[in-house]
KETIMAR-516567 format. One record per residue: residue in three letters; x negated, y, z of N, C-alpha, C in turn. Coordinates in steps of 0.02 Angstrom, whole numbers, padded with zeros to 5 digits, always signed. Example, Ala and Ser with C-alpha at 12.3 -4.5 7.8 and 13.67 -1.06 7.14 Angstrom:
ALA-00660-00284+00390-00615-00225+00390-00660-00165+00390;SER-00642-00112+00354-00684-00053+00357-00645+00002+00394;
end
This chain:
MET-03591+04093+06792-03593+04112+06721-03534+04158+06705;LYS-03548+04212+06669-03496+04261+06653-03446+04233+06604;LYS-03382+04243+06618-03327+04219+06575-03324+04259+06510;SER-03316+04225+06454-03311+04260+06390-03247+04301+06386;VAL-03252+04359+06355-03194+04403+06347-03152+04376+06289;THR-03088+04368+06300-03042+04341+06249-03001+04397+06217;PHE-02966+04379+06163-02920+04427+06132-02866+04449+06182;GLN-02844+04402+06226-02793+04420+06275-02820+04472+06324;ASP-02883+04464+06343-02914+04514+06388-02914+04583+06356;ILE-02931+04585+06291-02933+04650+06255-02862+04678+06249;ALA-02814+04634+06237-02744+04655+06231-02720+04685+06298;ASN-02736+04651+06352-02716+04676+06419-02747+04744+06433;TYR-02810+04752+06414-02847+04814+06427-02818+04873+06387;THR-02800+04860+06324-02778+04914+06280-02702+04924+06279;GLY-02665+04873+06300-02592+04876+06296-02565+04856+06228;PHE-02609+04834+06184-02588+04809+06118-02573+04735+06123;SER-02540+04708+06071-02527+04636+06068-02589+04600+06043;LYS-02591+04533+06054-02646+04493+06028-02648+04496+05952;THR-02589+04501+05921-02586+04506+05847-02622+04569+05823;THR-02612+04624+05859-02645+04687+05840-02720+04681+05848;ILE-02742+04648+05902-02814+04639+05913-02843+04595+05856;SER-02807+04544+05837-02830+04500+05782-02836+04539+05718;ARG-02787+04584+05706-02789+04624+05644-02850+04671+05644;TYR-02870+04694+05702-02930+04737+05707-02991+04701+05680;PHE-02997+04637+05697-03056+04599+05676-03051+04575+05603;ASN-02991+04557+05582-02984+04524+05517-02958+04570+05462;ASN-02924+04624+05481-02897+04670+05430-02892+04740+05461;PRO-02948+04769+05479-02946+04834+05516-02912+04890+05477;ASP-02912+04886+05411-02880+04937+05370-02805+04942+05383;SER-02777+04889+05412-02704+04889+05425-02686+04929+05488;LEU-02737+04950+05526-02724+04989+05587-02742+05063+05575;THR-02712+05106+05615-02730+05177+05610-02800+05186+05637;LEU-02833+05240+05616-02900+05253+05640-02900+05263+05716;GLU-02846+05293+05742-02842+05304+05814-02840+05238+05852;ASN-02800+05190+05828-02796+05125+05861-02861+05085+05853;GLN-02893+05092+05795-02958+05059+05786-03008+05084+05838;GLN-03007+05150+05851-03054+05179+05899-03039+05156+05969;ILE-02974+05150+05987-02955+05127+06054-02982+05057+06066;ILE-02974+05013+06016-02997+04944+06023-03073+04941+06024;SER-03105+04982+05982-03178+04984+05981-03205+05005+06049;ASP-03175+05055+06080-03197+05078+06146-03187+05023+06198;ALA-03132+04985+06192-03119+04930+06239-03172+04875+06234;LEU-03194+04861+06173-03245+04809+06164-03310+04828+06200;VAL-03326+04892+06198-03386+04916+06234-03376+04910+06309;ALA-03318+04933+06332-03304+04933+06404-03303+04862+06432;LEU-03277+04815+06394-03271+04745+06417-03334+04704+06402;ASP-03383+04734+06367-03444+04698+06347-03427+04636+06307;TYR-03384+04646+06256-03360+04590+06215-03416+04562+06171;LYS-03425+04496+06171-03472+04461+06127-03431+04420+06077;GLU-03438+04438+06014-03396+04406+05963-03413+04333+05953;ASN-03362+04292+05947-03370+04221+05930-03368+04216+05854;LYS-03427+04210+05824-03432+04211+05751-03392+04154+05719;VAL-03398+04094+05748-03363+04037+05719-03288+04048+05719;ALA-03261+04073+05774-03190+04085+05778-03168+04137+05727;ARG-03209+04188+05719-03191+04240+05670-03191+04212+05599;ILE-03239+04171+05582-03241+04141+05515-03179+04099+05503;LEU-03160+04058+05553-03102+04015+05546-03038+04056+05539;ALA-03036+04113+05574-02975+04154+05572-02969+04194+05508;SER-03026+04220+05483-03023+04266+05426-03045+04236+05360;GLY-03083+04181+05363-03110+04154+05301-03168+04193+05275;LYS-03191+04243+05312-03248+04285+05291-03310+04264+05330;THR-03361+04244+05293-03420+04216+05325-03477+04264+05336;GLU-03474+04322+05304-03528+04371+05305-03592+04342+05274;TYR-03582+04296+05226-03638+04268+05189-03636+04290+05117;ILE-03696+04303+05090-03705+04320+05019-03750+04267+04988;GLY-03733+04245+04928-03775+04198+04892-03823+04235+04846;ILE-03884+04210+04841-03934+04238+04796-03963+04182+04753;ILE-03967+04193+04688-04000+04145+04644-04056+04181+04607;VAL-04118+04156+04617-04176+04183+04582-04203+04128+04535;PRO-04235+04148+04480-04261+04098+04433-04319+04058+04461;ASN-04365+04091+04496-04423+04059+04525-04453+04106+04578;LEU-04499+04079+04616-04536+04120+04664-04609+04125+04646;PHE-04626+04103+04586-04695+04109+04562-04711+04181+04544;LEU-04667+04213+04507-04679+04284+04491-04671+04325+04554;HIS-04722+04364+04569-04721+04403+04631-04662+04451+04634;TYR-04638+04472+04576-04580+04518+04574-04520+04487+04609;TYR-04506+04423+04596-04447+04391+04625-04455+04381+04701;SER-04515+04362+04723-04525+04353+04795-04520+04419+04831;GLU-04545+04473+04800-04541+04539+04832-04469+04564+04833;MET-04432+04552+04778-04361+04572+04777-04322+04534+04830;LEU-04335+04469+04836-04301+04429+04887-04317+04456+04957;ASN-04379+04472+04969-04399+04500+05034-04361+04565+05049;GLN-04354+04607+04999-04318+04671+05009-04244+04659+05022;LEU-04214+04612+04986-04142+04597+04996-04130+04570+05066;LEU-04172+04523+05087-04163+04493+05154-04171+04544+05209;SER-04212+04594+05197-04225+04644+05249-04167+04693+05258;THR-04115+04687+05217-04057+04732+05225-04009+04709+05279;TYR-04023+04652+05310-03977+04625+05361-03963+04676+05416;GLU-04015+04710+05439-04006+04758+05494-03957+04813+05476;GLU-03958+04834+05413-03913+04888+05393-03842+04864+05377;PHE-03836+04808+05341-03771+04787+05316-03740+04729+05355;GLY-03781+04691+05392-03754+04636+05432-03738+04573+05394;TYR-03756+04569+05331-03743+04509+05292-03803+04462+05293;LYS-03788+04397+05295-03840+04346+05294-03841+04316+05223;PHE-03893+04276+05209-03903+04255+05140-03915+04179+05134;LEU-03888+04151+05081-03903+04082+05060-03939+04088+04993;VAL-04000+04062+04988-04042+04073+04930-04056+04007+04893;PHE-04047+04009+04827-04064+03952+04784-04112+03975+04730;VAL-04157+03931+04710-04204+03943+04656-04181+03903+04595;GLY-04162+03938+04541-04129+03905+04484-04175+03866+04438;LYS-04237+03889+04429-04285+03856+04385-04260+03851+04313;ASP-04220+03901+04292-04198+03906+04222-04157+03846+04198;LYS-04121+03815+04243-04080+03757+04225-04006+03774+04237;LYS-03970+03781+04182-03901+03806+04186-03856+03760+04227;ASP-03858+03695+04216-03815+03649+04253-03830+03650+04328;ILE-03894+03655+04345-03913+03658+04415-03888+03722+04447;GLU-03891+03777+04410-03868+03841+04438-03792+03840+04447;ARG-03756+03809+04401-03683+03802+04411-03668+03762+04474;GLN-03708+03710+04485-03700+03670+04546-03714+03712+04607;TYR-03766+03754+04604-03781+03798+04660-03723+03846+04674;ILE-03694+03873+04622-03639+03920+04632-03580+03885+04664;SER-03565+03824+04642-03511+03785+04672-03524+03774+04746;GLU-03587+03759+04762-03607+03749+04832-03597+03813+04872;LEU-03618+03869+04843-03611+03934+04878-03537+03950+04889;LEU-03495+03939+04840-03424+03953+04847-03392+03909+04900;ALA-03417+03847+04907-03391+03802+04958-03407+03828+05028;TYR-03460+03867+05034-03478+03898+05097-03441+03964+05108;GLN-03394+03979+05063-03353+04039+05068-03394+04103+05072;ILE-03446+04107+05030-03484+04169+05026-03438+04226+05004;GLU-03457+04286+05022-03416+04344+05004-03439+04379+04941;GLY-03500+04363+04918-03525+04394+04857-03589+04360+04835;MET-03613+04377+04775-03674+04348+04749-03718+04401+04717;ILE-03784+04391+04723-03834+04430+04687-03872+04382+04642;ILE-03871+04394+04578-03900+04348+04529-03958+04381+04493;LEU-04017+04349+04498-04076+04372+04461-04094+04325+04404;SER-04067+04265+04404-04082+04216+04352-04047+04235+04287;HIS-04071+04208+04232-04046+04228+04165-04004+04175+04130;THR-03994+04117+04160-03968+04060+04122-03893+04064+04109;ILE-03854+04089+04156-03781+04090+04150-03759+04160+04127;SER-03716+04163+04077-03695+04227+04048-03655+04267+04099;SER-03655+04333+04091-03615+04375+04136-03541+04362+04128;GLU-03520+04342+04068-03449+04326+04057-03428+04267+04100;GLU-03471+04216+04102-03456+04158+04144-03458+04177+04218;LEU-03506+04218+04238-03510+04239+04308-03448+04277+04329;ALA-03423+04321+04285-03364+04361+04301-03303+04316+04312;ALA-03301+04258+04280-03244+04213+04285-03238+04181+04355;TYR-03290+04187+04396-03286+04161+04465-03244+04206+04510;HIS-03229+04266+04488-03186+04312+04525-03210+04322+04597;ILE-03274+04338+04603-03304+04353+04667-03351+04412+04655;PRO-03358+04458+04703-03404+04514+04693-03474+04490+04675;ILE-03501+04517+04620-03567+04497+04595-03605+04559+04574;VAL-03670+04560+04590-03716+04609+04562-03775+04571+04533;THR-03793+04588+04472-03852+04558+04442-03909+04609+04441;ILE-03970+04583+04437-04029+04625+04435-04072+04604+04376;GLU-04086+04651+04331-04131+04641+04275-04113+04580+04232;ARG-04049+04576+04212-04029+04522+04167-03967+04546+04129;GLU-03945+04507+04080-03886+04525+04040-03827+04537+04087;ASP-03789+04592+04077-03742+04613+04129-03677+04644+04102;LYS-03656+04626+04042-03599+04659+04010-03536+04655+04052;TYR-03524+04599+04086-03460+04588+04119-03463+04593+04195;VAL-03521+04608+04223-03528+04613+04296-03567+04675+04314;CYS-03563+04695+04377-03602+04753+04401-03676+04735+04404;SER-03718+04786+04397-03790+04772+04394-03830+04831+04419;VAL-03893+04816+04436-03943+04867+04450-04005+04847+04410;ASN-04029+04893+04369-04088+04879+04328-04136+04938+04330;THR-04198+04923+04310-04247+04976+04299-04234+05009+04231;ASP-04254+05071+04224-04255+05102+04158-04315+05073+04121;ASN-04306+05015+04093-04361+04978+04061-04388+05015+04000;TYR-04345+05048+03964-04368+05086+03905-04417+05140+03926;MET-04400+05176+03979-04446+05227+04004-04512+05195+04027;GLY-04507+05136+04059-04567+05102+04081-04613+05083+04024;GLY-04584+05058+03969-04624+05041+03910-04657+05103+03881;MET-04620+05159+03881-04648+05222+03855-04706+05245+03900;GLN-04697+05239+03966-04749+05261+04012-04813+05222+04002;ALA-04806+05156+03992-04865+05113+03983-04902+05131+03919;ALA-04864+05137+03864-04895+05153+03799-04926+05223+03800;SER-04892+05270+03831-04918+05339+03834-04983+05342+03873;LEU-04987+05306+03929-05049+05305+03968-05106+05274+03927;LEU-05093+05216+03896-05145+05182+03858-05168+05224+03797;SER-05121+05263+03771-05139+05305+03713-05190+05359+03732;LYS-05196+05374+03796-05242+05426+03819-05309+05398+03840;THR-05319+05332+03833-05381+05301+03856-05427+05283+03798;ASN-05416+05314+03741-05459+05304+03682-05462+05231+03658;CYS-05406+05196+03666-05403+05127+03641-05394+05128+03565;GLU-05423+05078+03534-05418+05073+03461-05357+05033+03440;ILE-05330+04992+03486-05268+04956+03473-05232+04945+03539;LEU-05167+04952+03538-05126+04939+03597-05089+04873+03586;ILE-05086+04831+03638-05056+04765+03632-05008+04754+03690;HIS-04946+04735+03674-04897+04719+03726-04884+04644+03725;ILE-04887+04612+03784-04875+04541+03791-04813+04530+03833;ASN-04763+04494+03804-04699+04487+03838-04666+04422+03816;SER-04613+04403+03850-04571+04348+03827-04528+04373+03769;ASP-04504+04327+03729-04462+04345+03671-04390+04352+03694;VAL-04374+04410+03724-04307+04421+03751-04263+04456+03700;THR-04197+04448+03708-04148+04480+03663-04133+04550+03687;PRO-04105+04593+03644-04089+04662+03663-04039+04668+03721;GLU-04000+04615+03734-03952+04617+03789-03985+04613+03858;VAL-04047+04589+03859-04083+04583+03922-04119+04649+03936;PRO-04111+04678+03996-04141+04744+04010-04215+04749+03995;SER-04254+04696+04008-04326+04701+03997-04345+04709+03924;TYR-04297+04700+03879-04311+04714+03808-04331+04787+03799;GLY-04306+04830+03844-04323+04901+03841-04398+04914+03846;ARG-04434+04870+03881-04507+04878+03885-04539+04871+03817;ILE-04514+04823+03779-04540+04812+03711-04524+04872+03667;LYS-04461+04893+03670-04438+04948+03627-04473+05014+03645;GLY-04480+05029+03709-04513+05091+03730-04586+05092+03709;PHE-04620+05035+03717-04690+05029+03696-04696+05040+03621;LYS-04654+05007+03583-04657+05011+03510-04643+05082+03486;ASP-04592+05114+03515-04573+05181+03492-04629+05232+03503;ILE-04663+05228+03560-04718+05275+03573-04775+05263+03525;CYS-04792+05199+03513-04846+05183+03467-04832+05210+03397;GLU-04770+05202+03375-04752+05225+03308-04748+05301+03306;GLU-04723+05331+03358-04718+05404+03361-04788+05436+03358;LYS-04836+05406+03393-04904+05433+03395-04948+05404+03341;GLN-04918+05360+03299-04954+05327+03244-05016+05290+03269;LEU-05006+05251+03321-05059+05212+03352-05057+05140+03326;PRO-05114+05110+03311-05115+05039+03293-05091+04998+03353;TYR-05045+04952+03341-05019+04913+03397-05000+04843+03374;GLU-04993+04799+03423-04972+04730+03412-04927+04710+03469;ILE-04874+04674+03454-04829+04648+03506-04830+04572+03502;ILE-04850+04541+03557-04855+04468+03561-04797+04443+03605;LEU-04750+04409+03574-04692+04383+03610-04696+04307+03612;THR-04699+04279+03672-04705+04207+03680-04680+04186+03748;ASP-04661+04124+03755-04641+04097+03820-04703+04092+03863;LEU-04704+04129+03918-04763+04131+03961-04758+04084+04021;GLY-04705+04043+04024-04699+03993+04077-04672+04021+04142;SER-04653+03975+04187-04625+03996+04251-04662+03965+04311;THR-04721+03936+04297-04765+03913+04350-04835+03939+04337;TYR-04878+03935+04387-04946+03959+04378-04982+03920+04323;GLU-04973+03854+04323-05007+03812+04274-04984+03829+04203;GLU-04919+03835+04194-04892+03851+04127-04917+03920+04105;SER-04911+03969+04149-04929+04037+04131-05004+04042+04115;SER-05045+04009+04155-05117+04012+04143-05135+03984+04074;GLU-05104+03929+04055-05117+03898+03991-05095+03943+03934;LYS-05035+03972+03940-05007+04015+03888-05049+04079+03881;ILE-05065+04110+03938-05102+04173+03936-05174+04161+03912;LYS-05202+04103+03927-05268+04085+03902-05268+04085+03826;ASP-05216+04056+03796-05210+04055+03723-05205+04126+03695;VAL-05165+04168+03728-05157+04237+03705-05224+04275+03711;PHE-05258+04266+03767-05322+04299+03778-05374+04280+03725;GLN-05379+04216+03711-05426+04192+03660-05409+04220+03592;SER-05345+04224+03576-05323+04252+03512-05343+04325+03506;ILE-05333+04363+03559-05351+04434+03559-05427+04442+03552;GLU-05465+04401+03587-05538+04403+03584-05563+04390+03513;GLU-05532+04341+03480-05553+04323+03412-05532+04376+03361;LYS-05474+04405+03371-05446+04452+03323-05475+04522+03330;HIS-05490+04542+03391-05513+04611+03404-05575+04609+03450;PRO-05629+04576+03428-05686+04564+03473-05720+04627+03500;ASP-05728+04677+03459-05766+04736+03480-05724+04798+03490;LYS-05660+04793+03478-05617+04851+03485-05601+04864+03559;ARG-05589+04928+03574-05565+04947+03641-05490+04935+03642;LYS-05468+04889+03685-05399+04864+03684-05360+04888+03744;GLY-05300+04913+03733-05254+04931+03786-05201+04878+03792;ILE-05201+04840+03848-05157+04783+03856-05101+04801+03906;PHE-05040+04794+03884-04981+04805+03927-04944+04738+03935;LEU-04945+04712+03996-04911+04648+04010-04845+04660+04045;SER-04799+04613+04036-04729+04623+04058-04719+04618+04133;ASN-04768+04592+04170-04763+04591+04243-04833+04587+04274;ASP-04837+04601+04338-04903+04605+04371-04933+04536+04383;THR-04892+04485+04391-04919+04417+04400-04959+04397+04338;HIS-04929+04407+04279-04964+04390+04217-05023+04437+04204;ALA-05016+04500+04224-05072+04547+04217-05131+04525+04258;ASN-05118+04498+04318-05172+04475+04361-05206+04413+04332;ILE-05167+04367+04302-05196+04308+04270-05241+04330+04212;PHE-05216+04377+04172-05254+04402+04114-05319+04435+04138;LEU-05314+04475+04190-05373+04509+04218-05424+04458+04242;ASN-05401+04406+04276-05447+04355+04302-05484+04319+04245;MET-05450+04308+04189-05483+04276+04132-05538+04320+04103;ILE-05525+04385+04101-05576+04431+04076-05637+04430+04122;ILE-05625+04432+04188-05680+04434+04236-05719+04368+04235;ARG-05684+04312+04226-05720+04248+04222-05768+04247+04162;LYS-05746+04278+04108-05788+04278+04047-05844+04329+04051;TYR-05829+04389+04076-05878+04444+04073-05910+04460+04140;GLY-05882+04434+04195-05909+04451+04261-05887+04519+04285;LYS-05848+04554+04246-05823+04621+04263-05766+04638+04215;LEU-05737+04697+04223-05689+04722+04174-05727+04767+04126;PRO-05740+04743+04065-05780+04783+04019-05742+04843+03992;GLU-05779+04889+03963-05748+04950+03937-05701+04936+03878;THR-05706+04876+03850-05663+04859+03793-05592+04840+03815;TYR-05578+04841+03879-05510+04824+03903-05483+04877+03951;GLN-05421+04895+03938-05380+04935+03984-05317+04894+03996;ILE-05295+04888+04059-05239+04845+04075-05186+04882+04115;VAL-05123+04872+04094-05065+04899+04131-05016+04841+04141;GLY-04994+04833+04203-04943+04783+04219-04874+04815+04227;PHE-04828+04777+04256-04760+04803+04265-04728+04770+04326;ASP-04705+04809+04373-04662+04792+04431-04689+04819+04497;ASN-04756+04825+04505-04786+04848+04568-04770+04801+04626;SER-04770+04736+04612-04768+04688+04667-04837+04687+04700;SER-04843+04653+04756-04903+04657+04797-04966+04636+04760;ILE-04961+04590+04712-05020+04565+04678-05057+04620+04640;SER-05022+04672+04618-05055+04724+04579-05104+04763+04622;ALA-05087+04775+04685-05133+04810+04730-05186+04764+04759;GLU-05169+04699+04765-05214+04652+04798-05263+04618+04750;ALA-05255+04629+04684-05298+04598+04635-05371+04617+04647;VAL-05417+04576+04621-05489+04588+04631-05508+04657+04605;ILE-05476+04678+04552-05478+04748+04529-05406+04772+04530;PRO-05387+04817+04574-05317+04839+04579-05290+04862+04510;ILE-05230+04838+04494-05203+04845+04427-05157+04905+04421;THR-05169+04946+04370-05122+04999+04353-05056+04967+04333;THR-05001+04995+04356-04936+04963+04343-04880+05014+04336;ILE-04826+04991+04306-04764+05030+04304-04721+05005+04361;GLY-04715+05044+04414-04680+05021+04474-04604+05022+04465;GLN-04573+04966+04482-04500+04961+04475-04461+04987+04535;GLN-04495+05011+04587-04461+05033+04648-04415+04977+04673;ILE-04445+04920+04687-04408+04860+04706-04364+04872+04767;ASP-04388+04910+04815-04348+04925+04875-04285+04964+04857;VAL-04291+05011+04810-04233+05051+04790-04183+05007+04752;ILE-04207+04963+04709-04163+04918+04673-04124+04874+04721;ALA-04159+04845+04770-04127+04801+04819-04074+04839+04859;GLN-04090+04900+04880-04042+04940+04918-03981+04956+04877;ASN-03991+04976+04814-03935+04991+04770-03892+04930+04757;ALA-03924+04872+04749-03887+04810+04736-03842+04793+04796;MET-03870+04800+04857-03830+04785+04916-03773+04835+04924;GLU-03786+04898+04914-03733+04948+04920-03677+04935+04870;LEU-03695+04917+04810-03645+04904+04758-03605+04841+04774;LEU-03639+04790+04800-03604+04728+04818-03559+04738+04878;VAL-03584+04772+04930-03544+04785+04990-03482+04826+04973;MET-03490+04874+04928-03432+04914+04907-03378+04870+04877;GLN-03398+04823+04835-03349+04777+04805-03317+04731+04858;MET-03359+04705+04904-03333+04660+04955-03285+04695+05002;ASN-03301+04757+05021-03258+04795+05065-03191+04810+05032;GLU-03192+04823+04968-03130+04837+04932-03084+04777+04934;ARG-03112+04718+04926-03072+04657+04926-03039+04643+04994;LYS-03065+04673+05047-03038+04661+05114-02978+04706+05130;LYS-02964+04754+05087-02908+04800+05098-02841+04765+05083;ARG-02789+04792+05113-02723+04763+05102-02704+04765+05028;LYS-02720+04821+04996-02706+04828+04924-02770+04848+04888;PRO-02813+04799+04875-02876+04815+04842-02866+04840+04771;THR-02910+04886+04751-02909+04913+04684-02968+04885+04645;PRO-02955+04840+04598-03010+04810+04560-03046+04864+04518;LEU-03110+04853+04506-03148+04898+04463-03119+04896+04392;LYS-03112+04954+04361-03087+04955+04293-03139+04928+04244;GLU-03202+04938+04261-03257+04911+04221-03319+04904+04265;PRO-03365+04861+04247-03425+04852+04289-03465+04917+04296;ILE-03497+04924+04353-03542+04980+04367-03613+04959+04355;HIS-03649+04998+04316-03719+04983+04301-03763+05040+04325;LYS-03805+05026+04374-03851+05076+04400-03920+05066+04371;VAL-03955+05122+04359-04022+05119+04329-04070+05157+04374;VAL-04126+05125+04389-04177+05154+04434-04238+05173+04393;THR-04262+05233+04403-04319+05259+04365-04384+05226+04387;PRO-04426+05202+04340-04490+05174+04359-04542+05228+04374;VAL-04595+05209+04408-04647+05257+04428-04715+05231+04406;LEU-04752+05270+04368-04819+05250+04347-04867+05253+04407;ILE-04902+05197+04420-04949+05194+04476-05018+05178+04447;ARG-05062+05227+04447-05128+05219+04417-05177+05189+04467;ARG-05212+05136+04445-05262+05104+04487-05325+05096+04445;ASP-05361+05041+04455-05430+05038+04428-05437+05003+04360;THR-05382+04979+04331-05388+04944+04267-05377+04990+04207;THR-05368+05055+04221-05365+05105+04168-05409+05164+04187;ASP-05436+05199+04137-05479+05257+04150-05438+05315+04177;
end
C-alpha cells in the first residue's frame, strides 16, 4: 500500500518549512504567488491526496454551505436546490440542506445546527427570519427571492415579469385579466409581480382583478385553496374570456388541472400564464406558458456572490462589504400551449 504524502514530505521536496506548507493550505494569501506555485507543483509531483479531516481540524474551514428552503412542494424550490447542488464541480463546496416549513423557531434551530457544523456560508430561500436577524449571525449569507435589506441577495426582476405576463394576456383578446398570488408585502421581491401586472392593466385600461390569498405550502392545502379561487372565478365571470396569471408554475398546473377536470380540455375562455419555468410547466398535460426565472443563472450568481464573501473572510486583512450586494436577473417569457 502506497504511503500517504505528509506535510514533512512536501517540505523536504520544496525546501520550505512545515509551517510554510501549512500556511499554503490554511492561509495561502499569506504566501507570495511564486511560493504558492512552487508548492502547487510539488503536490502534483508527489501525487498528494489531501486529508480533508486534518485540514478541517487545522483551519476550522469545512467547505460546507448551509441552505434553508421553505418547502420542496413548489417545483421552483426543488429546481433551485438542484441547481445549487450542481455547482459542487465548479466551486468545491458541499451542502447541508434544511426545509423550514415556515416555522421561525425551527429555522433558528436549523441555523444553530448549521453553525455548529462550522459552515462557511448560508443560502436562504425561506421567508420567516428577517434579513436584519440573519445579518446578526456575522457569516456570509446570500438570500434568493425574499426580503433582503441587510444581506446580499439574488432576485428575479419580478416587476418586469409581472409586466410581461399582463402584456401577453392583453394581446389574447381576454375580457378580464386576473392575477392570483399570496398577499406579500412590498419588501418581498415577488411583490413586483403584482405591481407589474397592475401597472400594465391600468396603463392599457384593461379590466383586471387581483386575488391575494394564502395558497398553502402542501399539495393538499394548495388544491383546496385554488379550488375555492377557481369556483369563485367561474361564478363571477362564467362566459368571459379570462387571462389568468398565477404566481408560480406549481399553482398554475393545479389550476389548469381543475379546468381540464371540469371541461375535459382547456376552453377558449381561459388563457393561463405561470411563473418560474420549473419542470412542471413543460411537463403539464398542456404545457404552460410561463415567465422563466432563469433558475440556473440565479443559482450561479448566488454561489459566486457567496464564494466572493467567503474568500474575502479567509484573507489576512479581510475588507467587509460596505453594504449588501443585490443582483437582479432578467426573466424570460416562454410561450407554450396555454396562451394563443
